[in-house]
C-alpha positions as CSV (number, residue, x, y, z in Angstrom):
1,M,102.6,96.3,133.9
2,N,105.3,96.3,131.1
3,R,103.6,93.4,129.4
4,L,100.4,95.3,129.2
5,F,102.2,98.3,127.7
6,R,103.9,95.9,125.2
7,I,100.5,94.5,124.2
8,L,99.0,98.1,123.9
9,F,102.0,99.3,121.8
10,D,101.9,96.3,119.6
11,A,98.2,97.1,118.8
12,L,99.0,100.8,118.4
13,G,101.9,99.9,116.0
14,K,99.4,98.0,113.8
15,I,97.1,100.9,113.8
16,L,100.0,103.3,112.9
17,I,100.9,101.0,110.0
18,L,97.2,101.3,108.8
19,V,97.2,105.1,109.2
20,E,100.5,105.6,107.5
21,S,99.3,103.5,104.6
22,V,96.1,105.5,104.2
23,L,98.2,108.7,104.4
24,G,100.5,107.3,101.8
25,V,97.7,106.5,99.4
26,R,96.3,110.0,99.9
27,F,99.6,111.5,99.2
28,V,100.1,109.7,96.0
29,L,96.5,110.5,94.9
30,R,97.1,114.1,95.6
31,F,100.5,114.1,93.8
32,L,98.9,112.5,90.7
33,N,96.2,115.1,90.7
34,A,93.3,112.7,91.3
35,N,90.0,114.3,90.6
36,P,88.6,115.5,94.0
37,A,85.1,115.7,92.4
38,A,85.0,112.0,91.7
39,E,82.7,110.2,94.2
40,I,85.3,107.8,95.4
41,M,87.6,110.6,96.0
42,K,85.1,112.5,98.0
43,L,84.6,109.5,100.2
44,F,88.3,108.9,100.6
45,Y,89.0,112.4,101.5
46,A,86.0,112.6,103.9
47,V,87.2,109.5,105.7
48,T,90.8,110.7,105.9
49,N,90.3,114.3,106.7
50,F,90.3,113.8,110.5
51,L,93.8,112.5,110.3
52,I,95.3,115.5,108.7
53,A,93.0,118.2,110.2
54,P,95.3,119.1,113.1
55,F,98.1,119.8,110.7
56,E,96.2,122.1,108.2
57,G,97.7,125.5,107.7
58,I,101.3,124.6,109.0
59,F,103.0,124.4,105.6
60,H,102.0,125.4,102.1
61,E,101.7,122.9,99.3
62,I,104.5,122.6,96.9
63,T,104.2,121.8,93.1
64,V,106.8,119.6,91.7
65,F,106.7,118.3,88.1
66,G,103.0,119.2,87.8
67,G,102.0,117.2,90.9
68,V,101.2,118.6,94.4
69,V,103.5,117.7,97.2
70,D,101.0,118.0,100.1
71,T,103.2,118.9,103.1
72,V,100.2,118.7,105.4
73,I,100.0,114.9,104.8
74,L,103.8,114.5,105.2
75,S,103.8,116.4,108.4
76,A,100.9,114.4,109.8
77,A,102.7,111.1,108.9
78,I,105.9,112.2,110.5
79,A,104.2,113.5,113.7
80,Y,102.2,110.3,114.2
81,T,105.3,108.2,113.9
82,L,107.4,110.4,116.2
83,V,104.7,110.4,118.8
84,F,104.3,106.7,118.7
85,F,108.0,106.0,119.1
86,I,108.5,108.7,121.8
87,L,105.6,107.2,123.8
88,K,106.8,103.7,123.2
89,A,110.3,104.7,124.4
90,I,108.8,106.1,127.6
91,F,106.5,103.4,128.6
92,V,108.0,100.1,127.3
93,R,111.1,99.0,129.1
94,R,113.4,96.3,127.8
């Protein structure tokens, strides 16, 4: 059973890396004030909105040096990582 959990969490770890990468790109684009009206940005935001939707409204955005620090994206990235490592600690024994 432990081997099954290891395989499962290895796959989930790879998915987490992908999710964190996408959130990182979204964070940087948001900080650099990428034009949300551009077609590629509309598509990117539409594809990634489900990742941050549960965290909307928890924190307000912060403006630093003219760029937006989107705390919703940061809180989503931190929460996904914490949940992954907590579940891994519970289910995967060494």
